C-alpha angles and dihedrals in degrees: 000000000000127000092251091053091052091052091050091052090051090051091051092056092056107029097160094056105034094054093082098039126084121234117269115250119261113287139170090233124070111266123237130181119244091240095034135104097293097057092041092053091049090052092050092050092049092049092049092053091045092054092046089052092050091049091051092050091050091048091050091051091051090049093051091046092050094049098041092091097051120112113271089222090073086087090065129128097289098038112108117255122239094261095049128089113263119245116276120270109330122230120262115280091254091066121087108268093215096150089065089061102076094143128054123217111242119191116230117234094200093190140332109288095023112142126210131186113239124194106207100155139012118290094003133094124194128201119233118197126196110236099179141353096214099072101017097243131174137185124209114188116207094019089141125037122230090254092052091051091049094049093049092051092046093050090050092051091046092054093042131241127246133202109280093218136024117233096252128001117227137199099065092125090056092048091053090051091048091053089046093222120167122220088254092055092048090049090052091051092052095045096087097176092038095229094138094252134084112233125202096261092050092055092043093054092049095047093048094052096041103038101024090230121130105223121185123212087258091054091050093053089052090052092048089054094046093049093037086229100142101063097177094039095230094128091246130103118222123203090258092053092045093053089062092062124081120228092256098037093115092045094053092046092052092047090054093048096041130240127239124215090245088063094058123100088243133016111195146094126245148172138190126242121202114229103187132103111322094024122126110290092239090058091049091048091053090052091050092051091049089052092052092044096053095035090221124142111276089233091065093048093045093054095047128096119298120256111286117212118198132190123198117195122204106299092025119137145156116216119227114288144144118259090218133026132224115277116231128178090264092048126087129199111243095229096048101036092106090058094046093076089208136102113235128174094215131062133178133186097244094212105179095183133022120203111189121192125197107217095186141013111255120227095215135005122338097123120157106242128204103191098191103026111153093358112159090234138011119227119169092200092058092057089083115041132149091356090302107125113193089191092062107096093181094060110018109031090120089062094061118112092232134022126183115206114222111251122177113259095009119129129200124190135182142174116253092194135048123233118266090223092250099076098270137095115296134178125333114275102233091193088069087083107135143155145183115259117227115277105238098180133018128350131305124214121188137162128210128207113189123190110211119211126162113231085218101081096197091050091050090048092052090049092052091048091049092051093045090058092060119099111276136203120251091257109069098157094115091055096057126080109268107215091201091063091049093055115124093222093070090086118045131169115251 
């Protein structure tokens, strides 16, 4: 076809327009009118791309607006990066979004004596004072009202309190057999300084943890004499002398002689009060205030231990101890053991935070003692020297570095673990060693709220997923992250 014929065909396709326009001059390229098909197609394509661009911008704005309220901690160590595939199908919004919480808020102590303002409830501001940096310990006067203290004590009495510790624990022989430990291996575990001899404080520590009996150096010498364990009378046990004793030799000797309550690790009565849905409103309010105080996700607080209420009569005490133990590969946390899918012989409570409430003011004694608070170093061996036992709250409470006097409504809370440097739970804070001094006059009432978190992040995550798959009530508000409690303006410097 010639060029003139092509031009004629083009004119035929647009008769109304081409009638007034002259023919284009001869050209090697196909001719096309300015207002013809070519320019119109180009315009349509441009407009399509323009609208697609506008739609993408609007979608991006919606996405940014939707995600602007999410917790910043979702970008933590285990959150997927932008170039990684997102986790498979998320749970419904009503489920606890634990996997978004890969970093735990940790309150700064700044320095001893520093005071912060804390908003725990509407129209009221509390003052929180730093008592020590090792452990990180705070005091909040007036945390509980007089009515709240009264209700908690009445509910505990209504439920009934039980002895906090049995006279002598049994079953240690069976545990040793289950672990298949030889006398030599047990000796090596007890020999803290690895000098080949068991000193008094090494045996005392072992007996207190295993048997729950608070032996003094004098008591131990009496037992040595009764069992004829210390052949050379130097007050030390060699490996040969230790091999002659059975695992429960001390236990049997104490059972035959009899044990007084004052010789127990703790002498008190206690009970547990549920704080979940349907519990007394005061108990739920206390849990809410604890959540706001610690700035932790409500789901972690909800799934922790119930509120423990303890009563110490005159003469009652609790020798120095840690609320939670170190977590080793062969150790499981009590609250996550079902999700661990492993069988371990040792368990510990994994109490990340302790919140202690004083429900009354004690007439005499009953202080909470922190023997090594803010010490430059921590040395377990130095806790018992020259027959002075810093762990003994009946004899040596006055030698503790820090003592908190019970005052009705006051709360103290501290971290039992350090940070791992990545926003999660790290190693046990040994400086969190504490105890209850002997009540010399009157009665002492306290309550404990522990927040349980597994130092193993993946194990805690599996536990949260397991719990979230259980049937839930219609009201799941307490299991979702409350943005109000995560607000940074809850804690302000004073």
